[in-house]
PDB file with one MODEL, atoms N, CA, C and O in Angstrom:
MODEL        1
ATOM      1  N   MET A   1      20.587   8.982 -12.937  1.00  0.00           N
ATOM      2  CA  MET A   1      19.807   8.680 -11.757  1.00  0.00           C
ATOM      3  C   MET A   1      20.146   7.287 -11.242  1.00  0.00           C
ATOM      4  O   MET A   1      20.412   6.378 -12.028  1.00  0.00           O
ATOM      5  N   ASN A   2      20.136   7.126  -9.972  1.00  0.00           N
ATOM      6  CA  ASN A   2      20.403   5.842  -9.355  1.00  0.00           C
ATOM      7  C   ASN A   2      19.280   4.865  -9.698  1.00  0.00           C
ATOM      8  O   ASN A   2      18.105   5.210  -9.579  1.00  0.00           O
ATOM      9  N   LYS A   3      19.628   3.659 -10.119  1.00  0.00           N
ATOM     10  CA  LYS A   3      18.596   2.700 -10.507  1.00  0.00           C
ATOM     11  C   LYS A   3      17.708   2.290  -9.335  1.00  0.00           C
ATOM     12  O   LYS A   3      16.595   1.811  -9.549  1.00  0.00           O
ATOM     13  N   ARG A   4      18.171   2.465  -8.122  1.00  0.00           N
ATOM     14  CA  ARG A   4      17.370   2.125  -6.949  1.00  0.00           C
ATOM     15  C   ARG A   4      16.258   3.137  -6.691  1.00  0.00           C
ATOM     16  O   ARG A   4      15.418   2.921  -5.817  1.00  0.00           O
ATOM     17  N   THR A   5      16.244   4.207  -7.419  1.00  0.00           N
ATOM     18  CA  THR A   5      15.157   5.171  -7.324  1.00  0.00           C
ATOM     19  C   THR A   5      13.879   4.554  -7.888  1.00  0.00           C
ATOM     20  O   THR A   5      12.773   4.917  -7.488  1.00  0.00           O
ATOM     21  N   TYR A   6      14.042   3.635  -8.804  1.00  0.00           N
ATOM     22  CA  TYR A   6      12.913   2.982  -9.448  1.00  0.00           C
ATOM     23  C   TYR A   6      12.595   1.677  -8.736  1.00  0.00           C
ATOM     24  O   TYR A   6      13.420   1.148  -7.991  1.00  0.00           O
ATOM     25  N   GLY A   7      11.416   1.174  -8.966  1.00  0.00           N
ATOM     26  CA  GLY A   7      11.056  -0.111  -8.391  1.00  0.00           C
ATOM     27  C   GLY A   7       9.981   0.017  -7.340  1.00  0.00           C
ATOM     28  O   GLY A   7       9.383   1.076  -7.152  1.00  0.00           O
ATOM     29  N   LYS A   8       9.754  -1.081  -6.663  1.00  0.00           N
ATOM     30  CA  LYS A   8       8.682  -1.148  -5.680  1.00  0.00           C
ATOM     31  C   LYS A   8       9.149  -0.639  -4.326  1.00  0.00           C
ATOM     32  O   LYS A   8      10.171  -1.072  -3.792  1.00  0.00           O
ATOM     33  N   VAL A   9       8.369   0.296  -3.784  1.00  0.00           N
ATOM     34  CA  VAL A   9       8.647   0.915  -2.492  1.00  0.00           C
ATOM     35  C   VAL A   9       7.322   1.010  -1.746  1.00  0.00           C
ATOM     36  O   VAL A   9       6.314   1.410  -2.328  1.00  0.00           O
ATOM     37  N   CYS A  10       7.312   0.649  -0.475  1.00  0.00           N
ATOM     38  CA  CYS A  10       6.082   0.748   0.309  1.00  0.00           C
ATOM     39  C   CYS A  10       5.779   2.213   0.612  1.00  0.00           C
ATOM     40  O   CYS A  10       6.669   2.976   0.988  1.00  0.00           O
ATOM     41  N   CYS A  11       4.513   2.597   0.446  1.00  0.00           N
ATOM     42  CA  CYS A  11       4.101   3.991   0.644  1.00  0.00           C
ATOM     43  C   CYS A  11       3.726   4.326   2.084  1.00  0.00           C
ATOM     44  O   CYS A  11       3.495   5.493   2.399  1.00  0.00           O
ATOM     45  N   VAL A  12       3.660   3.331   2.960  1.00  0.00           N
ATOM     46  CA  VAL A  12       3.247   3.580   4.339  1.00  0.00           C
ATOM     47  C   VAL A  12       4.322   4.397   5.055  1.00  0.00           C
ATOM     48  O   VAL A  12       5.513   4.099   4.968  1.00  0.00           O
ATOM     49  N   VAL A  13       3.876   5.426   5.761  1.00  0.00           N
ATOM     50  CA  VAL A  13       4.790   6.312   6.479  1.00  0.00           C
ATOM     51  C   VAL A  13       5.663   5.493   7.433  1.00  0.00           C
ATOM     52  O   VAL A  13       5.162   4.650   8.177  1.00  0.00           O
ATOM     53  N   ASN A  14       6.950   5.748   7.402  1.00  0.00           N
ATOM     54  CA  ASN A  14       7.975   5.097   8.228  1.00  0.00           C
ATOM     55  C   ASN A  14       8.272   3.653   7.854  1.00  0.00           C
ATOM     56  O   ASN A  14       9.078   3.013   8.529  1.00  0.00           O
ATOM     57  N   CYS A  15       7.662   3.117   6.816  1.00  0.00           N
ATOM     58  CA  CYS A  15       8.004   1.776   6.345  1.00  0.00           C
ATOM     59  C   CYS A  15       9.148   1.925   5.352  1.00  0.00           C
ATOM     60  O   CYS A  15       9.058   2.719   4.416  1.00  0.00           O
ATOM     61  N   LYS A  16      10.192   1.188   5.543  1.00  0.00           N
ATOM     62  CA  LYS A  16      11.388   1.291   4.704  1.00  0.00           C
ATOM     63  C   LYS A  16      11.506   0.150   3.696  1.00  0.00           C
ATOM     64  O   LYS A  16      12.543   0.008   3.048  1.00  0.00           O
ATOM     65  N   ASN A  17      10.463  -0.661   3.555  1.00  0.00           N
ATOM     66  CA  ASN A  17      10.545  -1.814   2.665  1.00  0.00           C
ATOM     67  C   ASN A  17      10.563  -1.411   1.197  1.00  0.00           C
ATOM     68  O   ASN A  17       9.744  -0.617   0.734  1.00  0.00           O
ATOM     69  N   THR A  18      11.526  -1.987   0.482  1.00  0.00           N
ATOM     70  CA  THR A  18      11.619  -1.834  -0.970  1.00  0.00           C
ATOM     71  C   THR A  18      11.915  -3.203  -1.556  1.00  0.00           C
ATOM     72  O   THR A  18      12.245  -4.142  -0.832  1.00  0.00           O
ATOM     73  N   GLN A  19      11.797  -3.307  -2.855  1.00  0.00           N
ATOM     74  CA  GLN A  19      12.121  -4.578  -3.491  1.00  0.00           C
ATOM     75  C   GLN A  19      13.608  -4.891  -3.379  1.00  0.00           C
ATOM     76  O   GLN A  19      14.013  -6.035  -3.586  1.00  0.00           O
ATOM     77  N   TYR A  20      14.407  -3.917  -3.061  1.00  0.00           N
ATOM     78  CA  TYR A  20      15.853  -4.115  -2.979  1.00  0.00           C
ATOM     79  C   TYR A  20      16.334  -4.522  -1.598  1.00  0.00           C
ATOM     80  O   TYR A  20      17.354  -5.201  -1.482  1.00  0.00           O
ATOM     81  N   ASN A  21      15.626  -4.124  -0.547  1.00  0.00           N
ATOM     82  CA  ASN A  21      16.134  -4.391   0.798  1.00  0.00           C
ATOM     83  C   ASN A  21      15.332  -5.424   1.583  1.00  0.00           C
ATOM     84  O   ASN A  21      15.634  -5.668   2.751  1.00  0.00           O
ATOM     85  N   THR A  22      14.327  -6.030   0.977  1.00  0.00           N
ATOM     86  CA  THR A  22      13.528  -7.026   1.687  1.00  0.00           C
ATOM     87  C   THR A  22      13.335  -8.259   0.825  1.00  0.00           C
ATOM     88  O   THR A  22      13.220  -8.176  -0.398  1.00  0.00           O
ATOM     89  N   LYS A  23      13.301  -9.395   1.485  1.00  0.00           N
ATOM     90  CA  LYS A  23      13.021 -10.654   0.800  1.00  0.00           C
ATOM     91  C   LYS A  23      11.689 -11.176   1.317  1.00  0.00           C
ATOM     92  O   LYS A  23      11.298 -10.893   2.449  1.00  0.00           O
ATOM     93  N   ASN A  24      11.009 -11.925   0.494  1.00  0.00           N
ATOM     94  CA  ASN A  24       9.729 -12.534   0.863  1.00  0.00           C
ATOM     95  C   ASN A  24       8.667 -11.514   1.249  1.00  0.00           C
ATOM     96  O   ASN A  24       7.764 -11.820   2.028  1.00  0.00           O
ATOM     97  N   VAL A  25       8.769 -10.314   0.713  1.00  0.00           N
ATOM     98  CA  VAL A  25       7.748  -9.285   0.908  1.00  0.00           C
ATOM     99  C   VAL A  25       7.151  -8.980  -0.455  1.00  0.00           C
ATOM    100  O   VAL A  25       7.873  -8.752  -1.425  1.00  0.00           O
ATOM    101  N   HIS A  26       5.836  -8.979  -0.518  1.00  0.00           N
ATOM    102  CA  HIS A  26       5.143  -8.673  -1.768  1.00  0.00           C
ATOM    103  C   HIS A  26       4.637  -7.236  -1.709  1.00  0.00           C
ATOM    104  O   HIS A  26       4.429  -6.684  -0.628  1.00  0.00           O
ATOM    105  N   PHE A  27       4.443  -6.643  -2.872  1.00  0.00           N
ATOM    106  CA  PHE A  27       3.972  -5.265  -2.958  1.00  0.00           C
ATOM    107  C   PHE A  27       2.670  -5.242  -3.743  1.00  0.00           C
ATOM    108  O   PHE A  27       2.573  -5.815  -4.828  1.00  0.00           O
ATOM    109  N   TYR A  28       1.670  -4.570  -3.180  1.00  0.00           N
ATOM    110  CA  TYR A  28       0.338  -4.520  -3.773  1.00  0.00           C
ATOM    111  C   TYR A  28      -0.004  -3.099  -4.200  1.00  0.00           C
ATOM    112  O   TYR A  28       0.285  -2.133  -3.494  1.00  0.00           O
ATOM    113  N   SER A  29      -0.622  -2.994  -5.365  1.00  0.00           N
ATOM    114  CA  SER A  29      -1.047  -1.700  -5.906  1.00  0.00           C
ATOM    115  C   SER A  29      -2.403  -1.308  -5.337  1.00  0.00           C
ATOM    116  O   SER A  29      -3.164  -2.153  -4.866  1.00  0.00           O
ATOM    117  N   PHE A  30      -2.686  -0.028  -5.389  1.00  0.00           N
ATOM    118  CA  PHE A  30      -4.028   0.471  -5.113  1.00  0.00           C
ATOM    119  C   PHE A  30      -4.797   0.295  -6.413  1.00  0.00           C
ATOM    120  O   PHE A  30      -4.385   0.811  -7.452  1.00  0.00           O
ATOM    121  N   SER A  31      -5.889  -0.416  -6.367  1.00  0.00           N
ATOM    122  CA  SER A  31      -6.626  -0.707  -7.592  1.00  0.00           C
ATOM    123  C   SER A  31      -7.079   0.571  -8.293  1.00  0.00           C
ATOM    124  O   SER A  31      -7.619   1.482  -7.665  1.00  0.00           O
ATOM    125  N   MET A  32      -6.853   0.620  -9.586  1.00  0.00           N
ATOM    126  CA  MET A  32      -7.287   1.756 -10.401  1.00  0.00           C
ATOM    127  C   MET A  32      -8.532   1.388 -11.214  1.00  0.00           C
ATOM    128  O   MET A  32      -9.018   2.196 -12.007  1.00  0.00           O
ATOM    129  N   LYS A  33      -9.039   0.187 -11.021  1.00  0.00           N
ATOM    130  CA  LYS A  33     -10.187  -0.281 -11.794  1.00  0.00           C
ATOM    131  C   LYS A  33     -11.464   0.407 -11.311  1.00  0.00           C
ATOM    132  O   LYS A  33     -11.689   0.533 -10.108  1.00  0.00           O
ATOM    133  N   PRO A  34     -12.294   0.850 -12.250  1.00  0.00           N
ATOM    134  CA  PRO A  34     -13.525   1.569 -11.882  1.00  0.00           C
ATOM    135  C   PRO A  34     -14.449   0.781 -10.950  1.00  0.00           C
ATOM    136  O   PRO A  34     -15.113   1.374 -10.099  1.00  0.00           O
ATOM    137  N   HIS A  35     -14.501  -0.536 -11.096  1.00  0.00           N
ATOM    138  CA  HIS A  35     -15.395  -1.333 -10.249  1.00  0.00           C
ATOM    139  C   HIS A  35     -14.817  -1.596  -8.853  1.00  0.00           C
ATOM    140  O   HIS A  35     -15.467  -2.233  -8.024  1.00  0.00           O
ATOM    141  N   LYS A  36     -13.603  -1.108  -8.594  1.00  0.00           N
ATOM    142  CA  LYS A  36     -12.985  -1.293  -7.278  1.00  0.00           C
ATOM    143  C   LYS A  36     -12.731   0.042  -6.569  1.00  0.00           C
ATOM    144  O   LYS A  36     -11.834   0.145  -5.733  1.00  0.00           O
ATOM    145  N   VAL A  37     -13.515   1.048  -6.903  1.00  0.00           N
ATOM    146  CA  VAL A  37     -13.349   2.380  -6.311  1.00  0.00           C
ATOM    147  C   VAL A  37     -13.531   2.331  -4.797  1.00  0.00           C
ATOM    148  O   VAL A  37     -12.765   2.957  -4.063  1.00  0.00           O
ATOM    149  N   GLU A  38     -14.526   1.601  -4.323  1.00  0.00           N
ATOM    150  CA  GLU A  38     -14.793   1.533  -2.886  1.00  0.00           C
ATOM    151  C   GLU A  38     -13.610   0.902  -2.138  1.00  0.00           C
ATOM    152  O   GLU A  38     -13.202   1.400  -1.089  1.00  0.00           O
ATOM    153  N   GLN A  39     -13.065  -0.184  -2.674  1.00  0.00           N
ATOM    154  CA  GLN A  39     -11.906  -0.823  -2.049  1.00  0.00           C
ATOM    155  C   GLN A  39     -10.713   0.130  -2.034  1.00  0.00           C
ATOM    156  O   GLN A  39      -9.996   0.220  -1.037  1.00  0.00           O
ATOM    157  N   ARG A  40     -10.506   0.832  -3.127  1.00  0.00           N
ATOM    158  CA  ARG A  40      -9.397   1.784  -3.226  1.00  0.00           C
ATOM    159  C   ARG A  40      -9.523   2.875  -2.159  1.00  0.00           C
ATOM    160  O   ARG A  40      -8.553   3.181  -1.466  1.00  0.00           O
ATOM    161  N   GLU A  41     -10.711   3.456  -2.029  1.00  0.00           N
ATOM    162  CA  GLU A  41     -10.930   4.524  -1.054  1.00  0.00           C
ATOM    163  C   GLU A  41     -10.727   4.029   0.382  1.00  0.00           C
ATOM    164  O   GLU A  41     -10.154   4.739   1.208  1.00  0.00           O
ATOM    165  N   LYS A  42     -11.190   2.827   0.675  1.00  0.00           N
ATOM    166  CA  LYS A  42     -10.992   2.259   2.011  1.00  0.00           C
ATOM    167  C   LYS A  42      -9.508   2.038   2.291  1.00  0.00           C
ATOM    168  O   LYS A  42      -9.036   2.274   3.404  1.00  0.00           O
ATOM    169  N   CYS A  43      -8.787   1.590   1.288  1.00  0.00           N
ATOM    170  CA  CYS A  43      -7.351   1.345   1.439  1.00  0.00           C
ATOM    171  C   CYS A  43      -6.599   2.657   1.665  1.00  0.00           C
ATOM    172  O   CYS A  43      -5.689   2.713   2.492  1.00  0.00           O
ATOM    173  N   ILE A  44      -6.969   3.701   0.944  1.00  0.00           N
ATOM    174  CA  ILE A  44      -6.340   5.020   1.120  1.00  0.00           C
ATOM    175  C   ILE A  44      -6.560   5.510   2.550  1.00  0.00           C
ATOM    176  O   ILE A  44      -5.631   6.003   3.190  1.00  0.00           O
ATOM    177  N   LYS A  45      -7.783   5.374   3.047  1.00  0.00           N
ATOM    178  CA  LYS A  45      -8.081   5.802   4.418  1.00  0.00           C
ATOM    179  C   LYS A  45      -7.328   4.956   5.441  1.00  0.00           C
ATOM    180  O   LYS A  45      -6.872   5.471   6.462  1.00  0.00           O
ATOM    181  N   ALA A  46      -7.198   3.658   5.167  1.00  0.00           N
ATOM    182  CA  ALA A  46      -6.498   2.764   6.093  1.00  0.00           C
ATOM    183  C   ALA A  46      -5.027   3.129   6.228  1.00  0.00           C
ATOM    184  O   ALA A  46      -4.452   2.994   7.308  1.00  0.00           O
ATOM    185  N   VAL A  47      -4.415   3.587   5.150  1.00  0.00           N
ATOM    186  CA  VAL A  47      -2.994   3.956   5.177  1.00  0.00           C
ATOM    187  C   VAL A  47      -2.757   5.209   6.022  1.00  0.00           C
ATOM    188  O   VAL A  47      -1.657   5.408   6.537  1.00  0.00           O
ATOM    189  N   ARG A  48      -3.780   6.053   6.167  1.00  0.00           N
ATOM    190  CA  ARG A  48      -3.726   7.258   7.025  1.00  0.00           C
ATOM    191  C   ARG A  48      -2.571   8.194   6.666  1.00  0.00           C
ATOM    192  O   ARG A  48      -1.866   8.694   7.543  1.00  0.00           O
ATOM    193  N   ARG A  49      -2.395   8.415   5.409  1.00  0.00           N
ATOM    194  CA  ARG A  49      -1.325   9.307   4.965  1.00  0.00           C
ATOM    195  C   ARG A  49      -1.939  10.638   4.538  1.00  0.00           C
ATOM    196  O   ARG A  49      -3.014  10.663   3.938  1.00  0.00           O
ATOM    197  N   ARG A  50      -1.267  11.733   4.840  1.00  0.00           N
ATOM    198  CA  ARG A  50      -1.751  13.079   4.496  1.00  0.00           C
ATOM    199  C   ARG A  50      -0.700  13.823   3.702  1.00  0.00           C
ATOM    200  O   ARG A  50       0.495  13.550   3.820  1.00  0.00           O
ATOM    201  N   ASN A  51      -1.154  14.767   2.890  1.00  0.00           N
ATOM    202  CA  ASN A  51      -0.250  15.668   2.179  1.00  0.00           C
ATOM    203  C   ASN A  51       0.240  16.732   3.154  1.00  0.00           C
ATOM    204  O   ASN A  51      -0.298  16.864   4.253  1.00  0.00           O
ATOM    205  N   ALA A  52       1.246  17.482   2.760  1.00  0.00           N
ATOM    206  CA  ALA A  52       1.824  18.530   3.616  1.00  0.00           C
ATOM    207  C   ALA A  52       0.779  19.559   4.040  1.00  0.00           C
ATOM    208  O   ALA A  52       0.871  20.118   5.133  1.00  0.00           O
ATOM    209  N   ASP A  53      -0.215  19.813   3.184  1.00  0.00           N
ATOM    210  CA  ASP A  53      -1.252  20.797   3.511  1.00  0.00           C
ATOM    211  C   ASP A  53      -2.394  20.207   4.347  1.00  0.00           C
ATOM    212  O   ASP A  53      -3.362  20.903   4.652  1.00  0.00           O
ATOM    213  N   GLY A  54      -2.282  18.923   4.716  1.00  0.00           N
ATOM    214  CA  GLY A  54      -3.289  18.271   5.537  1.00  0.00           C
ATOM    215  C   GLY A  54      -4.375  17.558   4.757  1.00  0.00           C
ATOM    216  O   GLY A  54      -5.195  16.855   5.348  1.00  0.00           O
ATOM    217  N   SER A  55      -4.398  17.722   3.449  1.00  0.00           N
ATOM    218  CA  SER A  55      -5.411  17.057   2.633  1.00  0.00           C
ATOM    219  C   SER A  55      -5.110  15.563   2.516  1.00  0.00           C
ATOM    220  O   SER A  55      -3.978  15.124   2.720  1.00  0.00           O
ATOM    221  N   LEU A  56      -6.141  14.798   2.187  1.00  0.00           N
ATOM    222  CA  LEU A  56      -5.990  13.354   2.050  1.00  0.00           C
ATOM    223  C   LEU A  56      -5.086  13.027   0.871  1.00  0.00           C
ATOM    224  O   LEU A  56      -5.312  13.492  -0.246  1.00  0.00           O
ATOM    225  N   TRP A  57      -4.083  12.242   1.125  1.00  0.00           N
ATOM    226  CA  TRP A  57      -3.118  11.820   0.122  1.00  0.00           C
ATOM    227  C   TRP A  57      -3.782  10.885  -0.885  1.00  0.00           C
ATOM    228  O   TRP A  57      -4.665  10.106  -0.526  1.00  0.00           O
ATOM    229  N   GLN A  58      -3.361  10.962  -2.134  1.00  0.00           N
ATOM    230  CA  GLN A  58      -3.880  10.095  -3.186  1.00  0.00           C
ATOM    231  C   GLN A  58      -2.727   9.344  -3.848  1.00  0.00           C
ATOM    232  O   GLN A  58      -1.750   9.963  -4.270  1.00  0.00           O
ATOM    233  N   PRO A  59      -2.828   8.020  -3.944  1.00  0.00           N
ATOM    234  CA  PRO A  59      -1.784   7.251  -4.608  1.00  0.00           C
ATOM    235  C   PRO A  59      -1.875   7.399  -6.120  1.00  0.00           C
ATOM    236  O   PRO A  59      -2.912   7.790  -6.655  1.00  0.00           O
ATOM    237  N   ASN A  60      -0.769   7.079  -6.807  1.00  0.00           N
ATOM    238  CA  ASN A  60      -0.813   7.028  -8.264  1.00  0.00           C
ATOM    239  C   ASN A  60      -0.741   5.566  -8.699  1.00  0.00           C
ATOM    240  O   ASN A  60      -0.758   4.668  -7.858  1.00  0.00           O
ATOM    241  N   LYS A  61      -0.661   5.326  -9.982  1.00  0.00           N
ATOM    242  CA  LYS A  61      -0.707   3.945 -10.469  1.00  0.00           C
ATOM    243  C   LYS A  61       0.531   3.130 -10.097  1.00  0.00           C
ATOM    244  O   LYS A  61       0.523   1.907 -10.236  1.00  0.00           O
ATOM    245  N   TYR A  62       1.574   3.775  -9.634  1.00  0.00           N
ATOM    246  CA  TYR A  62       2.800   3.072  -9.252  1.00  0.00           C
ATOM    247  C   TYR A  62       2.920   2.850  -7.742  1.00  0.00           C
ATOM    248  O   TYR A  62       3.816   2.133  -7.298  1.00  0.00           O
ATOM    249  N   THR A  63       2.052   3.439  -6.965  1.00  0.00           N
ATOM    250  CA  THR A  63       2.123   3.372  -5.506  1.00  0.00           C
ATOM    251  C   THR A  63       1.820   1.957  -5.019  1.00  0.00           C
ATOM    252  O   THR A  63       0.910   1.294  -5.517  1.00  0.00           O
ATOM    253  N   LYS A  64       2.603   1.509  -4.036  1.00  0.00           N
ATOM    254  CA  LYS A  64       2.463   0.151  -3.504  1.00  0.00           C
ATOM    255  C   LYS A  64       2.388   0.156  -1.980  1.00  0.00           C
ATOM    256  O   LYS A  64       2.890   1.065  -1.320  1.00  0.00           O
ATOM    257  N   VAL A  65       1.750  -0.880  -1.438  1.00  0.00           N
ATOM    258  CA  VAL A  65       1.745  -1.169  -0.005  1.00  0.00           C
ATOM    259  C   VAL A  65       2.348  -2.559   0.133  1.00  0.00           C
ATOM    260  O   VAL A  65       1.963  -3.479  -0.588  1.00  0.00           O
ATOM    261  N   CYS A  66       3.293  -2.716   1.059  1.00  0.00           N
ATOM    262  CA  CYS A  66       3.932  -4.026   1.196  1.00  0.00           C
ATOM    263  C   CYS A  66       3.083  -4.977   2.036  1.00  0.00           C
ATOM    264  O   CYS A  66       2.213  -4.557   2.798  1.00  0.00           O
ATOM    265  N   SER A  67       3.359  -6.255   1.874  1.00  0.00           N
ATOM    266  CA  SER A  67       2.585  -7.304   2.537  1.00  0.00           C
ATOM    267  C   SER A  67       2.702  -7.280   4.059  1.00  0.00           C
ATOM    268  O   SER A  67       1.863  -7.867   4.742  1.00  0.00           O
ATOM    269  N   GLU A  68       3.715  -6.619   4.604  1.00  0.00           N
ATOM    270  CA  GLU A  68       3.864  -6.566   6.060  1.00  0.00           C
ATOM    271  C   GLU A  68       2.739  -5.789   6.745  1.00  0.00           C
ATOM    272  O   GLU A  68       2.616  -5.842   7.969  1.00  0.00           O
ATOM    273  N   HIS A  69       1.927  -5.077   5.986  1.00  0.00           N
ATOM    274  CA  HIS A  69       0.826  -4.303   6.558  1.00  0.00           C
ATOM    275  C   HIS A  69      -0.513  -5.038   6.484  1.00  0.00           C
ATOM    276  O   HIS A  69      -1.554  -4.480   6.831  1.00  0.00           O
ATOM    277  N   PHE A  70      -0.481  -6.289   6.030  1.00  0.00           N
ATOM    278  CA  PHE A  70      -1.687  -7.107   5.927  1.00  0.00           C
ATOM    279  C   PHE A  70      -1.589  -8.289   6.884  1.00  0.00           C
ATOM    280  O   PHE A  70      -0.522  -8.883   7.033  1.00  0.00           O
ATOM    281  N   ILE A  71      -2.687  -8.625   7.525  1.00  0.00           N
ATOM    282  CA  ILE A  71      -2.725  -9.797   8.400  1.00  0.00           C
ATOM    283  C   ILE A  71      -2.378 -11.021   7.563  1.00  0.00           C
ATOM    284  O   ILE A  71      -2.940 -11.226   6.487  1.00  0.00           O
ATOM    285  N   GLY A  72      -1.462 -11.822   8.057  1.00  0.00           N
ATOM    286  CA  GLY A  72      -1.026 -13.010   7.329  1.00  0.00           C
ATOM    287  C   GLY A  72      -0.030 -12.703   6.229  1.00  0.00           C
ATOM    288  O   GLY A  72       0.318 -13.584   5.442  1.00  0.00           O
ATOM    289  N   ASN A  73       0.434 -11.465   6.162  1.00  0.00           N
ATOM    290  CA  ASN A  73       1.410 -11.024   5.147  1.00  0.00           C
ATOM    291  C   ASN A  73       0.940 -11.215   3.714  1.00  0.00           C
ATOM    292  O   ASN A  73       1.754 -11.426   2.815  1.00  0.00           O
ATOM    293  N   ALA A  74      -0.363 -11.143   3.497  1.00  0.00           N
ATOM    294  CA  ALA A  74      -0.892 -11.250   2.138  1.00  0.00           C
ATOM    295  C   ALA A  74      -2.234 -10.535   2.051  1.00  0.00           C
ATOM    296  O   ALA A  74      -3.058 -10.627   2.961  1.00  0.00           O
ATOM    297  N   LYS A  75      -2.442  -9.832   0.965  1.00  0.00           N
ATOM    298  CA  LYS A  75      -3.696  -9.123   0.718  1.00  0.00           C
ATOM    299  C   LYS A  75      -4.739 -10.102   0.201  1.00  0.00           C
ATOM    300  O   LYS A  75      -4.439 -10.979  -0.609  1.00  0.00           O
ATOM    301  N   SER A  76      -5.959  -9.942   0.676  1.00  0.00           N
ATOM    302  CA  SER A  76      -7.076 -10.755   0.207  1.00  0.00           C
ATOM    303  C   SER A  76      -7.991  -9.896  -0.660  1.00  0.00           C
ATOM    304  O   SER A  76      -8.131  -8.697  -0.421  1.00  0.00           O
ATOM    305  N   GLU A  77      -8.600 -10.498  -1.646  1.00  0.00           N
ATOM    306  CA  GLU A  77      -9.574  -9.797  -2.485  1.00  0.00           C
ATOM    307  C   GLU A  77     -10.995  -9.949  -1.941  1.00  0.00           C
ATOM    308  O   GLU A  77     -11.931  -9.359  -2.479  1.00  0.00           O
ATOM    309  N   HIS A  78     -11.155 -10.731  -0.885  1.00  0.00           N
ATOM    310  CA  HIS A  78     -12.477 -10.956  -0.308  1.00  0.00           C
ATOM    311  C   HIS A  78     -12.782  -9.864   0.719  1.00  0.00           C
ATOM    312  O   HIS A  78     -12.044  -9.721   1.694  1.00  0.00           O
ATOM    313  N   PRO A  79     -13.853  -9.095   0.522  1.00  0.00           N
ATOM    314  CA  PRO A  79     -14.168  -7.961   1.403  1.00  0.00           C
ATOM    315  C   PRO A  79     -14.365  -8.314   2.876  1.00  0.00           C
ATOM    316  O   PRO A  79     -14.191  -7.447   3.732  1.00  0.00           O
ATOM    317  N   LEU A  80     -14.716  -9.538   3.193  1.00  0.00           N
ATOM    318  CA  LEU A  80     -14.931  -9.925   4.586  1.00  0.00           C
ATOM    319  C   LEU A  80     -13.665 -10.451   5.260  1.00  0.00           C
ATOM    320  O   LEU A  80     -13.666 -10.714   6.462  1.00  0.00           O
ATOM    321  N   SER A  81     -12.608 -10.602   4.506  1.00  0.00           N
ATOM    322  CA  SER A  81     -11.348 -11.097   5.059  1.00  0.00           C
ATOM    323  C   SER A  81     -10.659 -10.012   5.882  1.00  0.00           C
ATOM    324  O   SER A  81     -10.710  -8.838   5.513  1.00  0.00           O
ATOM    325  N   PRO A  82     -10.017 -10.383   6.990  1.00  0.00           N
ATOM    326  CA  PRO A  82      -9.257  -9.389   7.753  1.00  0.00           C
ATOM    327  C   PRO A  82      -8.042  -8.862   6.984  1.00  0.00           C
ATOM    328  O   PRO A  82      -7.441  -7.866   7.384  1.00  0.00           O
ATOM    329  N   SER A  83      -7.683  -9.520   5.892  1.00  0.00           N
ATOM    330  CA  SER A  83      -6.547  -9.087   5.066  1.00  0.00           C
ATOM    331  C   SER A  83      -6.981  -8.304   3.828  1.00  0.00           C
ATOM    332  O   SER A  83      -6.196  -8.112   2.900  1.00  0.00           O
ATOM    333  N   PHE A  84      -8.231  -7.857   3.821  1.00  0.00           N
ATOM    334  CA  PHE A  84      -8.738  -7.088   2.683  1.00  0.00           C
ATOM    335  C   PHE A  84      -8.095  -5.709   2.611  1.00  0.00           C
ATOM    336  O   PHE A  84      -7.836  -5.191   1.525  1.00  0.00           O
ATOM    337  N   LEU A  85      -7.835  -5.111   3.790  1.00  0.00           N
ATOM    338  CA  LEU A  85      -7.214  -3.785   3.883  1.00  0.00           C
ATOM    339  C   LEU A  85      -5.955  -3.866   4.737  1.00  0.00           C
ATOM    340  O   LEU A  85      -5.850  -4.737   5.600  1.00  0.00           O
ATOM    341  N   PRO A  86      -5.001  -2.971   4.509  1.00  0.00           N
ATOM    342  CA  PRO A  86      -3.821  -2.941   5.378  1.00  0.00           C
ATOM    343  C   PRO A  86      -4.226  -2.439   6.769  1.00  0.00           C
ATOM    344  O   PRO A  86      -4.854  -1.389   6.901  1.00  0.00           O
ATOM    345  N   THR A  87      -3.859  -3.200   7.795  1.00  0.00           N
ATOM    346  CA  THR A  87      -4.240  -2.824   9.160  1.00  0.00           C
ATOM    347  C   THR A  87      -3.074  -2.856  10.137  1.00  0.00           C
ATOM    348  O   THR A  87      -3.245  -2.507  11.305  1.00  0.00           O
ATOM    349  N   ILE A  88      -1.903  -3.263   9.691  1.00  0.00           N
ATOM    350  CA  ILE A  88      -0.745  -3.367  10.577  1.00  0.00           C
ATOM    351  C   ILE A  88       0.212  -2.226  10.267  1.00  0.00           C
ATOM    352  O   ILE A  88       0.798  -2.164   9.186  1.00  0.00           O
ATOM    353  N   PHE A  89       0.361  -1.325  11.230  1.00  0.00           N
ATOM    354  CA  PHE A  89       1.249  -0.173  11.058  1.00  0.00           C
ATOM    355  C   PHE A  89       2.164  -0.106  12.268  1.00  0.00           C
ATOM    356  O   PHE A  89       1.729   0.257  13.361  1.00  0.00           O
ATOM    357  N   LEU A  90       3.412  -0.449  12.080  1.00  0.00           N
ATOM    358  CA  LEU A  90       4.376  -0.523  13.188  1.00  0.00           C
ATOM    359  C   LEU A  90       4.975   0.821  13.494  1.00  0.00           C
ATOM    360  O   LEU A  90       5.804   0.936  14.398  1.00  0.00           O
TER     361      LEU A  90
ENDMDL
END
């Protein structure tokens, strides 16, 4: 298998950012922690991705969103920050 199959890849539809083809871009995981379920669900909805059957897509523990989808190019952990959820989709 090609080694580029592995690594960080942005899950946002039509985003081509990977750890191999972009510099100065960070990749953020969808939190799997039980106390961050609400943040995780909001982030999933913000990404607006669907499965082929139309059902809501679910990330796994390796799924990432790149910093280009966050205001200021960085994710915030503060719920009132505009960078708390990904909101930029080009």
